[in-house]
C-alpha positions, -999 to +999 in steps of 0.1 A: -252-095+210-225-072+224-209-049+198-174-064+204-187-099+196-205-087+165-173-070+153-153-101+160-176-122+139-177-098+110-152-104+083-130-073+081-110-079+049-113-096+016-091-126+008-060-113-010-061-119-048-029-124-067-033-089-082-036-073-047-007-094-034+014-081-063+003-045-056+010-049-019+045-063-025+053-036-050+042-010-025+063-026+002+093-026-021+088+010-030+085+020+007+117+000+015+136+015-014+125+050-003+137+043+032+170+030+019+175+059-004+169+084+024+192+066+048+219+064+022+213+099+008+247+114+019+267+085+005+247+085-027+251+123-030+289+120-027+290+091-052+265+104-078+262+141-072+232+163-073+212+140-096+205+118-066+179+144-054+159+139-086+160+101-082+148+104-046+120+128-057+109+105-085+109+075-061+088+095-036+063+105-062+059+070-075+055+057-040+028+082-032+009+074-064+012+036-058+000+041-022-031+059-033-038+033-060-032+004-037-054+018-009-082+025-033-081-010-048-078-027-014-107-007+000-129-015-030-121-052-027-128-052+010-161-033+005-172-057-022-163-087-001-180-074+030-211-066+009-211-101-005-207-118+029-232-097+047-257-097+018-258-059+016-256-039-015-274-047-047 
C-alpha cells in the first residue's frame, strides 16, 4: 500500500471529549483576549494607566501555561486513541 494511502486511512486524532472541548475553547478565548488586549493596548493605557501592562503580562503568562497544558493533554489523548485503534501499546 502506498504511504499516502496508509496515512489517509490512519486515524490522526482522538474524538474530542467534553473536557478537551472546554480546554480548547478556553485556550481560544485566552488567545482572542490576548490579541484584543494587544490591539487595544494604547487605548487601554490611556484609560487605565500603567497597570494595563501588568494585566497584559498576566494574560500572556496564563495563555502560555494553558497552551502547554492543552497541547500536552491533547497529545496524550491522541496517542492513547491511536494506540487503541491500531492495537499498539500495552
